[in-house]
VOTIVO-738555 format. One record per residue (C-alpha): chain; x, y, z. Coordinates in Angstrom, 1 decimal. Example, Ala and Ser with C-alpha at 12.3 -4.5 7.8 and 13.67 -1.06 7.14 Angstrom:
// residues 2
<pt unit="A" x="12.3" y="-4.5" z="7.8"/>
<pt unit="A" x="13.7" y="-1.1" z="7.1"/>
END
This chain:
// residues 289
<pt unit="A" x="15.9" y="-8.5" z="-3.1"/>
<pt unit="A" x="15.3" y="-12.2" z="-2.4"/>
<pt unit="A" x="15.2" y="-14.9" z="-5.0"/>
<pt unit="A" x="11.8" y="-15.2" z="-6.7"/>
<pt unit="A" x="9.9" y="-18.4" z="-6.3"/>
<pt unit="A" x="6.5" y="-19.8" z="-7.0"/>
<pt unit="A" x="4.0" y="-19.2" z="-4.2"/>
<pt unit="A" x="1.0" y="-21.1" z="-3.1"/>
<pt unit="A" x="-2.5" y="-19.6" z="-3.2"/>
<pt unit="A" x="-5.6" y="-20.4" z="-1.3"/>
<pt unit="A" x="-9.0" y="-18.9" z="-0.6"/>
<pt unit="A" x="-10.2" y="-18.6" z="3.0"/>
<pt unit="A" x="-13.0" y="-17.1" z="5.0"/>
<pt unit="A" x="-13.8" y="-16.0" z="8.5"/>
<pt unit="A" x="-16.9" y="-14.7" z="10.3"/>
<pt unit="A" x="-17.5" y="-11.5" z="12.3"/>
<pt unit="A" x="-20.1" y="-11.1" z="15.0"/>
<pt unit="A" x="-21.9" y="-7.8" z="14.4"/>
<pt unit="A" x="-25.0" y="-6.0" z="15.7"/>
<pt unit="A" x="-26.8" y="-7.3" z="12.6"/>
<pt unit="A" x="-25.7" y="-10.9" z="13.0"/>
<pt unit="A" x="-22.8" y="-12.9" z="11.7"/>
<pt unit="A" x="-21.1" y="-11.7" z="8.6"/>
<pt unit="A" x="-18.8" y="-13.7" z="6.3"/>
<pt unit="A" x="-15.6" y="-12.2" z="4.8"/>
<pt unit="A" x="-13.5" y="-13.9" z="2.2"/>
<pt unit="A" x="-9.8" y="-13.5" z="1.5"/>
<pt unit="A" x="-7.0" y="-15.0" z="-0.7"/>
<pt unit="A" x="-3.7" y="-16.0" z="0.8"/>
<pt unit="A" x="-0.5" y="-16.0" z="-1.3"/>
<pt unit="A" x="2.8" y="-17.6" z="-0.1"/>
<pt unit="A" x="3.8" y="-18.6" z="3.4"/>
<pt unit="A" x="6.0" y="-17.3" z="6.3"/>
<pt unit="A" x="6.0" y="-14.5" z="8.8"/>
<pt unit="A" x="6.5" y="-11.5" z="6.5"/>
<pt unit="A" x="2.8" y="-10.6" z="6.4"/>
<pt unit="A" x="1.3" y="-8.2" z="4.0"/>
<pt unit="A" x="-2.4" y="-7.3" z="3.7"/>
<pt unit="A" x="-3.6" y="-5.6" z="0.5"/>
<pt unit="A" x="-7.0" y="-3.7" z="0.5"/>
<pt unit="A" x="-9.1" y="-2.8" z="-2.6"/>
<pt unit="A" x="-10.7" y="0.5" z="-3.7"/>
<pt unit="A" x="-14.3" y="1.5" z="-3.4"/>
<pt unit="A" x="-16.6" y="-1.4" z="-4.3"/>
<pt unit="A" x="-13.8" y="-3.1" z="-6.2"/>
<pt unit="A" x="-13.1" y="-6.8" z="-5.5"/>
<pt unit="A" x="-9.9" y="-8.0" z="-3.9"/>
<pt unit="A" x="-8.6" y="-9.5" z="-7.0"/>
<pt unit="A" x="-7.6" y="-6.0" z="-8.2"/>
<pt unit="A" x="-4.4" y="-6.8" z="-6.2"/>
<pt unit="A" x="-3.7" y="-10.3" z="-7.6"/>
<pt unit="A" x="-0.7" y="-9.2" z="-9.6"/>
<pt unit="A" x="1.0" y="-7.3" z="-6.8"/>
<pt unit="A" x="0.2" y="-10.0" z="-4.3"/>
<pt unit="A" x="1.8" y="-12.6" z="-6.5"/>
<pt unit="A" x="4.8" y="-10.4" z="-7.1"/>
<pt unit="A" x="5.4" y="-9.9" z="-3.4"/>
<pt unit="A" x="4.8" y="-13.5" z="-2.5"/>
<pt unit="A" x="7.3" y="-14.6" z="-5.2"/>
<pt unit="A" x="9.8" y="-12.5" z="-3.4"/>
<pt unit="A" x="9.1" y="-14.1" z="0.0"/>
<pt unit="A" x="6.2" y="-12.2" z="1.5"/>
<pt unit="A" x="3.1" y="-13.8" z="2.9"/>
<pt unit="A" x="0.3" y="-11.8" z="1.3"/>
<pt unit="A" x="-3.4" y="-11.7" z="2.0"/>
<pt unit="A" x="-6.0" y="-9.8" z="-0.1"/>
<pt unit="A" x="-9.3" y="-9.1" z="1.6"/>
<pt unit="A" x="-12.8" y="-8.3" z="0.5"/>
<pt unit="A" x="-14.3" y="-5.9" z="3.0"/>
<pt unit="A" x="-18.0" y="-6.3" z="3.8"/>
<pt unit="A" x="-19.9" y="-5.0" z="0.7"/>
<pt unit="A" x="-17.0" y="-6.0" z="-1.6"/>
<pt unit="A" x="-16.4" y="-9.0" z="-3.9"/>
<pt unit="A" x="-17.4" y="-12.3" z="-2.4"/>
<pt unit="A" x="-17.8" y="-11.1" z="1.2"/>
<pt unit="A" x="-21.3" y="-10.6" z="2.6"/>
<pt unit="A" x="-23.2" y="-7.4" z="1.6"/>
<pt unit="A" x="-25.6" y="-6.4" z="4.4"/>
<pt unit="A" x="-28.1" y="-3.7" z="3.7"/>
<pt unit="A" x="-27.4" y="-1.9" z="7.0"/>
<pt unit="A" x="-25.6" y="1.5" z="6.6"/>
<pt unit="A" x="-24.0" y="1.1" z="10.0"/>
<pt unit="A" x="-22.0" y="-1.9" z="8.6"/>
<pt unit="A" x="-20.0" y="0.4" z="6.4"/>
<pt unit="A" x="-17.3" y="2.9" z="7.5"/>
<pt unit="A" x="-13.6" y="3.2" z="7.2"/>
<pt unit="A" x="-13.3" y="2.4" z="10.9"/>
<pt unit="A" x="-15.4" y="-0.8" z="10.6"/>
<pt unit="A" x="-13.3" y="-1.8" z="7.6"/>
<pt unit="A" x="-10.1" y="-1.2" z="9.6"/>
<pt unit="A" x="-11.5" y="-3.4" z="12.4"/>
<pt unit="A" x="-12.2" y="-6.1" z="9.8"/>
<pt unit="A" x="-8.5" y="-6.0" z="8.9"/>
<pt unit="A" x="-7.5" y="-6.4" z="12.6"/>
<pt unit="A" x="-9.9" y="-9.3" z="12.8"/>
<pt unit="A" x="-8.3" y="-10.9" z="9.7"/>
<pt unit="A" x="-4.9" y="-10.6" z="11.4"/>
<pt unit="A" x="-6.3" y="-12.3" z="14.5"/>
<pt unit="A" x="-7.8" y="-15.0" z="12.3"/>
<pt unit="A" x="-4.5" y="-15.7" z="10.6"/>
<pt unit="A" x="-2.4" y="-15.5" z="13.8"/>
<pt unit="A" x="-0.4" y="-12.6" z="12.4"/>
<pt unit="A" x="0.9" y="-10.2" z="15.1"/>
<pt unit="A" x="1.9" y="-7.6" z="12.6"/>
<pt unit="A" x="1.6" y="-6.9" z="8.8"/>
<pt unit="A" x="2.4" y="-4.3" z="6.2"/>
<pt unit="A" x="-1.0" y="-2.9" z="5.4"/>
<pt unit="A" x="-1.4" y="-1.6" z="1.9"/>
<pt unit="A" x="-4.4" y="-0.2" z="0.1"/>
<pt unit="A" x="-5.6" y="1.7" z="-2.9"/>
<pt unit="A" x="-8.1" y="4.7" z="-2.7"/>
<pt unit="A" x="-10.6" y="3.6" z="-0.1"/>
<pt unit="A" x="-8.1" y="0.8" z="0.9"/>
<pt unit="A" x="-5.4" y="3.5" z="1.4"/>
<pt unit="A" x="-7.7" y="5.3" z="3.9"/>
<pt unit="A" x="-8.4" y="2.0" z="5.7"/>
<pt unit="A" x="-4.7" y="1.3" z="5.9"/>
<pt unit="A" x="-4.2" y="4.7" z="7.6"/>
<pt unit="A" x="-7.2" y="3.9" z="9.9"/>
<pt unit="A" x="-5.6" y="0.6" z="11.0"/>
<pt unit="A" x="-2.4" y="2.4" z="11.9"/>
<pt unit="A" x="-4.5" y="4.9" z="13.9"/>
<pt unit="A" x="-6.7" y="2.4" z="15.9"/>
<pt unit="A" x="-4.2" y="-0.5" z="16.2"/>
<pt unit="A" x="-0.6" y="0.8" z="15.6"/>
<pt unit="A" x="0.9" y="-2.2" z="17.3"/>
<pt unit="A" x="-0.4" y="-4.4" z="14.4"/>
<pt unit="A" x="1.2" y="-2.3" z="11.7"/>
<pt unit="A" x="4.7" y="-3.1" z="10.4"/>
<pt unit="A" x="4.5" y="-0.7" z="7.6"/>
<pt unit="A" x="2.0" y="1.1" z="5.3"/>
<pt unit="A" x="1.5" y="1.2" z="1.5"/>
<pt unit="A" x="-0.8" y="4.1" z="0.7"/>
<pt unit="A" x="-1.8" y="4.5" z="-2.9"/>
<pt unit="A" x="-3.9" y="7.5" z="-3.9"/>
<pt unit="A" x="-5.7" y="8.2" z="-0.6"/>
<pt unit="A" x="-9.0" y="10.2" z="-0.7"/>
<pt unit="A" x="-8.7" y="13.0" z="1.8"/>
<pt unit="A" x="-9.5" y="16.7" z="2.2"/>
<pt unit="A" x="-8.7" y="17.8" z="-1.3"/>
<pt unit="A" x="-11.0" y="15.2" z="-2.9"/>
<pt unit="A" x="-14.1" y="16.0" z="-0.9"/>
<pt unit="A" x="-16.1" y="18.0" z="-3.5"/>
<pt unit="A" x="-15.3" y="15.5" z="-6.3"/>
<pt unit="A" x="-16.2" y="12.6" z="-4.1"/>
<pt unit="A" x="-19.6" y="14.1" z="-3.2"/>
<pt unit="A" x="-20.4" y="14.8" z="-6.9"/>
<pt unit="A" x="-19.2" y="11.4" z="-7.9"/>
<pt unit="A" x="-21.0" y="9.2" z="-5.4"/>
<pt unit="A" x="-24.1" y="11.1" z="-4.3"/>
<pt unit="A" x="-25.8" y="10.1" z="-7.6"/>
<pt unit="A" x="-24.9" y="6.5" z="-6.9"/>
<pt unit="A" x="-26.7" y="6.7" z="-3.5"/>
<pt unit="A" x="-29.7" y="8.5" z="-5.0"/>
<pt unit="A" x="-30.0" y="6.2" z="-7.9"/>
<pt unit="A" x="-29.8" y="3.0" z="-5.8"/>
<pt unit="A" x="-32.6" y="4.3" z="-3.6"/>
<pt unit="A" x="-34.9" y="5.8" z="-6.2"/>
<pt unit="A" x="-34.2" y="3.7" z="-9.3"/>
<pt unit="A" x="-33.3" y="0.3" z="-7.9"/>
<pt unit="A" x="-34.6" y="-1.5" z="-11.0"/>
<pt unit="A" x="-31.9" y="0.2" z="-13.1"/>
<pt unit="A" x="-29.1" y="-1.3" z="-10.9"/>
<pt unit="A" x="-30.8" y="-4.7" z="-10.8"/>
<pt unit="A" x="-30.9" y="-4.6" z="-14.6"/>
<pt unit="A" x="-27.3" y="-3.7" z="-14.9"/>
<pt unit="A" x="-26.3" y="-6.5" z="-12.5"/>
<pt unit="A" x="-28.4" y="-8.9" z="-14.5"/>
<pt unit="A" x="-26.5" y="-8.1" z="-17.7"/>
<pt unit="A" x="-23.0" y="-8.0" z="-16.1"/>
<pt unit="A" x="-23.3" y="-11.3" z="-14.3"/>
<pt unit="A" x="-23.9" y="-13.0" z="-17.7"/>
<pt unit="A" x="-20.5" y="-11.9" z="-19.2"/>
<pt unit="A" x="-18.0" y="-14.8" z="-18.8"/>
<pt unit="A" x="-15.0" y="-13.4" z="-16.9"/>
<pt unit="A" x="-12.7" y="-15.7" z="-18.7"/>
<pt unit="A" x="-13.3" y="-14.2" z="-22.2"/>
<pt unit="A" x="-12.7" y="-10.6" z="-21.3"/>
<pt unit="A" x="-9.5" y="-8.8" z="-20.3"/>
<pt unit="A" x="-8.6" y="-9.0" z="-16.6"/>
<pt unit="A" x="-9.4" y="-5.3" z="-15.8"/>
<pt unit="A" x="-12.7" y="-5.4" z="-17.7"/>
<pt unit="A" x="-13.6" y="-8.5" z="-15.6"/>
<pt unit="A" x="-12.8" y="-6.5" z="-12.4"/>
<pt unit="A" x="-15.0" y="-3.6" z="-13.7"/>
<pt unit="A" x="-17.8" y="-6.0" z="-14.3"/>
<pt unit="A" x="-17.4" y="-7.4" z="-10.8"/>
<pt unit="A" x="-17.5" y="-3.9" z="-9.4"/>
<pt unit="A" x="-20.9" y="-3.4" z="-11.0"/>
<pt unit="A" x="-22.2" y="-6.6" z="-9.4"/>
<pt unit="A" x="-24.1" y="-5.0" z="-6.5"/>
<pt unit="A" x="-27.7" y="-5.3" z="-5.4"/>
<pt unit="A" x="-29.3" y="-1.8" z="-5.0"/>
<pt unit="A" x="-30.2" y="-2.2" z="-1.3"/>
<pt unit="A" x="-26.7" y="-3.1" z="0.0"/>
<pt unit="A" x="-25.1" y="-0.6" z="-2.5"/>
<pt unit="A" x="-27.2" y="2.3" z="-1.1"/>
<pt unit="A" x="-26.4" y="1.2" z="2.4"/>
<pt unit="A" x="-22.7" y="1.1" z="1.6"/>
<pt unit="A" x="-22.5" y="4.6" z="0.1"/>
<pt unit="A" x="-24.7" y="6.0" z="2.9"/>
<pt unit="A" x="-22.5" y="4.5" z="5.5"/>
<pt unit="A" x="-19.3" y="5.9" z="4.0"/>
<pt unit="A" x="-20.8" y="9.3" z="3.3"/>
<pt unit="A" x="-21.9" y="9.8" z="6.9"/>
<pt unit="A" x="-19.1" y="8.0" z="8.7"/>
<pt unit="A" x="-15.4" y="8.7" z="9.4"/>
<pt unit="A" x="-13.5" y="8.5" z="6.0"/>
<pt unit="A" x="-10.0" y="8.6" z="7.4"/>
<pt unit="A" x="-8.0" y="9.5" z="10.5"/>
<pt unit="A" x="-7.8" y="13.3" z="10.9"/>
<pt unit="A" x="-4.4" y="15.1" z="10.4"/>
<pt unit="A" x="-3.8" y="15.2" z="14.1"/>
<pt unit="A" x="-4.0" y="11.4" z="14.3"/>
<pt unit="A" x="-2.1" y="10.8" z="11.0"/>
<pt unit="A" x="0.9" y="12.8" z="12.4"/>
<pt unit="A" x="1.2" y="10.3" z="15.2"/>
<pt unit="A" x="1.6" y="7.3" z="12.9"/>
<pt unit="A" x="5.2" y="6.0" z="13.3"/>
<pt unit="A" x="5.1" y="3.1" z="10.9"/>
<pt unit="A" x="7.3" y="3.3" z="7.8"/>
<pt unit="A" x="5.1" y="4.3" z="4.9"/>
<pt unit="A" x="5.3" y="4.1" z="1.1"/>
<pt unit="A" x="3.0" y="6.8" z="-0.4"/>
<pt unit="A" x="2.1" y="6.6" z="-4.1"/>
<pt unit="A" x="0.5" y="9.6" z="-5.7"/>
<pt unit="A" x="-0.9" y="10.2" z="-9.2"/>
<pt unit="A" x="-1.2" y="13.3" z="-11.2"/>
<pt unit="A" x="-4.3" y="14.4" z="-13.1"/>
<pt unit="A" x="-6.7" y="12.4" z="-11.0"/>
<pt unit="A" x="-9.4" y="14.7" z="-9.4"/>
<pt unit="A" x="-10.8" y="11.9" z="-7.2"/>
<pt unit="A" x="-7.4" y="11.0" z="-5.9"/>
<pt unit="A" x="-5.5" y="14.3" z="-6.2"/>
<pt unit="A" x="-1.7" y="14.2" z="-5.9"/>
<pt unit="A" x="-2.0" y="16.9" z="-3.2"/>
<pt unit="A" x="-3.7" y="14.4" z="-0.8"/>
<pt unit="A" x="-0.9" y="11.9" z="-1.3"/>
<pt unit="A" x="1.7" y="14.7" z="-0.9"/>
<pt unit="A" x="-0.1" y="15.9" z="2.3"/>
<pt unit="A" x="0.1" y="12.4" z="3.8"/>
<pt unit="A" x="3.7" y="12.1" z="2.9"/>
<pt unit="A" x="4.5" y="15.4" z="4.6"/>
<pt unit="A" x="2.5" y="14.5" z="7.7"/>
<pt unit="A" x="3.9" y="11.1" z="8.5"/>
<pt unit="A" x="7.4" y="11.1" z="9.9"/>
<pt unit="A" x="8.8" y="8.0" z="8.2"/>
<pt unit="A" x="7.7" y="8.2" z="4.6"/>
<pt unit="A" x="8.9" y="7.4" z="1.1"/>
<pt unit="A" x="7.0" y="9.2" z="-1.6"/>
<pt unit="A" x="6.8" y="7.9" z="-5.2"/>
<pt unit="A" x="5.0" y="9.8" z="-7.9"/>
<pt unit="A" x="3.4" y="7.6" z="-10.5"/>
<pt unit="A" x="3.2" y="8.8" z="-14.1"/>
<pt unit="A" x="-0.6" y="8.3" z="-14.1"/>
<pt unit="A" x="-3.4" y="6.3" z="-12.4"/>
<pt unit="A" x="-2.8" y="3.6" z="-15.0"/>
<pt unit="A" x="0.9" y="3.0" z="-14.4"/>
<pt unit="A" x="0.5" y="0.3" z="-11.7"/>
<pt unit="A" x="-2.2" y="-1.3" z="-13.8"/>
<pt unit="A" x="-0.5" y="-1.3" z="-17.3"/>
<pt unit="A" x="3.2" y="-1.0" z="-16.7"/>
<pt unit="A" x="3.7" y="-2.1" z="-13.1"/>
<pt unit="A" x="7.3" y="-3.0" z="-13.0"/>
<pt unit="A" x="8.7" y="0.2" z="-11.5"/>
<pt unit="A" x="6.1" y="0.5" z="-8.8"/>
<pt unit="A" x="6.2" y="-3.3" z="-8.1"/>
<pt unit="A" x="9.9" y="-2.9" z="-7.5"/>
<pt unit="A" x="9.4" y="0.0" z="-5.1"/>
<pt unit="A" x="6.7" y="-1.9" z="-3.2"/>
<pt unit="A" x="8.7" y="-5.1" z="-3.0"/>
<pt unit="A" x="11.8" y="-3.3" z="-1.7"/>
<pt unit="A" x="9.7" y="-1.5" z="0.8"/>
<pt unit="A" x="8.0" y="-4.6" z="2.1"/>
<pt unit="A" x="11.3" y="-6.5" z="2.4"/>
<pt unit="A" x="12.9" y="-3.6" z="4.2"/>
<pt unit="A" x="10.0" y="-3.5" z="6.6"/>
<pt unit="A" x="10.7" y="-7.1" z="7.5"/>
<pt unit="A" x="14.4" y="-6.5" z="7.9"/>
<pt unit="A" x="14.5" y="-4.0" z="10.8"/>
<pt unit="A" x="18.2" y="-3.9" z="11.1"/>
<pt unit="A" x="18.5" y="-2.5" z="7.6"/>
<pt unit="A" x="15.7" y="0.0" z="7.8"/>
<pt unit="A" x="16.6" y="3.7" z="8.2"/>
<pt unit="A" x="14.0" y="5.6" z="10.2"/>
<pt unit="A" x="13.6" y="9.4" z="9.9"/>
<pt unit="A" x="12.5" y="11.1" z="13.1"/>
<pt unit="A" x="9.8" y="13.8" z="13.2"/>
<pt unit="A" x="11.0" y="17.4" z="13.6"/>
END
């Protein structure tokens, strides 16, 4: 592993032309160089959920970018359901790479971000140097996902004042006086009811991930991280992806909290994986049967 060093950080933005107009997306860039990594957040969660991992990877020589999809964090939040789908999020990642002049990147994501990473590999495989897929949401999570998020859609449509009131309260909590993860939770609740309903609607009725037939064609080296005892992100989905992709390393986390509270082991696995992806001569590829 390379020597750790302090890495620069900067916030950037770019614009996408869409059917609804011109939408702004925001990102944070860590480090420099050509060993690009893009980290993608979970459902409705801002990009700063990956601050720690981004800094760790950048300190070891990677050039890391964290992105707020449309509807997330500090990016625009249109109220058009057609603005939101895993495929549109994947196209936003490709547009980010174009904006940065990055030919390829290791694409990593958590939950929704994991599905988007797989989608990038399906629609633009030439742009993917490797994948980090943490707790994807696939076939075995369908029922729990519907039960979890259908009330969110219904509530935002029928009781918008409740969501506006919650947003009014959470925006007044200074982020600097609460623990980091609580601040991220507060940011996750900071959504206007109109865009929130559109977001959930778009994801519910759009493509949520590449189907198995497309996943099996993904050749990029992949690090899959699965968690036990998580019904929304069942370990069986992570294990299924690991068995489908021909060039996969599977790591079983002790729980959904390991990478948040005690990240050292998984940070080490991710850092080694990223560095190996950018050292092709040292990478061992396993061919499909």
